[in-house]
N, C-alpha and C positions, 0 to 999 in steps of 0.2 A: 669929939670934933674930927679926929683923924678918920674914924670909920665913916662919918657922914660924907667925907670927900672921897675916900678910897673905894668904898663899895659901889657907888654909882659909876666911878671911873672904870672899875674892873668889869662891871656889867656892860658898859658901853663898848669896851674893848672886845668882849666876847661876842657881842652882836656884830661888830665890824668884821671879826674873824669869820663868823658864819656867812655873812653876805659876800665877803671876798672869796670864800670857798665855793659858794654857789656860782659866782661870776667866773671864776677860773674853770670850774667844771663845765659850764655852758660854752665857754670859749674853746676848750679842748674838744667838746662834742661837735661843735660847729666845724672846726678845722678837720677833724677826722671824718665826719659825715660828708663834707664837701669832696674830700679826696676819694672816699669810698664810692660815692655815687658818680663822681666824675670819671673814674676809671671805667665804669660801664659805658660811658659815652665816647670813650677814646676809640674803641674798635669799630671799624666800618663793617656793617652787616647788611648793607643795602637799604637802610632806612634813611630818609631825608634828614637834613639838619634840623628843620623845625620840629619834626616828630621826635627826634633824639632829644632836643631841648625840653619838650613836654614830658618825655619819659623820665629824664633826669630830675626835672622839677617835681614831678609826682613822687618819685622815690625819695627825694630830699624832704619834701613836706611830710611824708609818712614817717620817715625815720626821726625827724626833728620833733614831731608831735609826741613821740613816745619817749624820747631821751632827755629833753630839756627840763631843767628844774626852775630856772629863774626867768629866762627870756619868754615874754608873752607876745609882743608885737614884732614878729619877724617878717623880714622882706627878703625874698629870694630872687636873684636875677641870674639867668643863664644865657650865655652867648656861645653858640656852637658854629664854628666855621671849618673849612677843610684843614686848617692848620692846628687849631687848638680848641679846647673847651674852657671857658672862663666862668667861674662860679663866684658869686658874691652873696654873702649872707650878712644881714645887719638887723639889729633890733635892740629893744630895751625891755626892761622888766617893770613890774609895778613899784618895786622899792628902788629908790634912787633912779628915777626915770631919765635924768640927765646923763647917766652912765650908759653907754651903748657898746655893744659888741659889733665889731666890723671884721669880717673874715673874707679875704679874697684869695682864691686858689686858681692857678692856671695849669691845666694838664695838656701837654702837647700830643696831638694825634700823629703818632709815628707808625711806621709799618716795620716793626722789629724783625718779622720773619723775612721780609724782602731784603732788608739791610744785611742780615746774616747770610742769606742765600747768595747775594751778589758779592759778598766780601771774598777775598782770596784766601783767607786763612782756613776756610773749610776744605779747600782743594789741596792744601799742602799736607 
């Protein structure tokens, strides 16, 4: 009687641990990939904002398709303007479809070289 209740409970617990690990892995991959691809879009290189958004989205799609384990239905939104790059990744997997991953990252487009060049501490 005890084994009839204990063994299915342990098996169910192990399955939940595996799915939680896959979920946590994909969340970390989405957060890291958003920052990694967004940093490429921060620097101004003479390319327009719409072209930069397309380049970031293509880079994100390529990296996410190689690295994700659980998430299948992903949606990627990119907004590039002169001040910042906003990246939003959301999606769900086949197992537990009501559980979704939502990652939003904002990377500000600053000009660090100009800021350092204009500061007075370099001249001192």
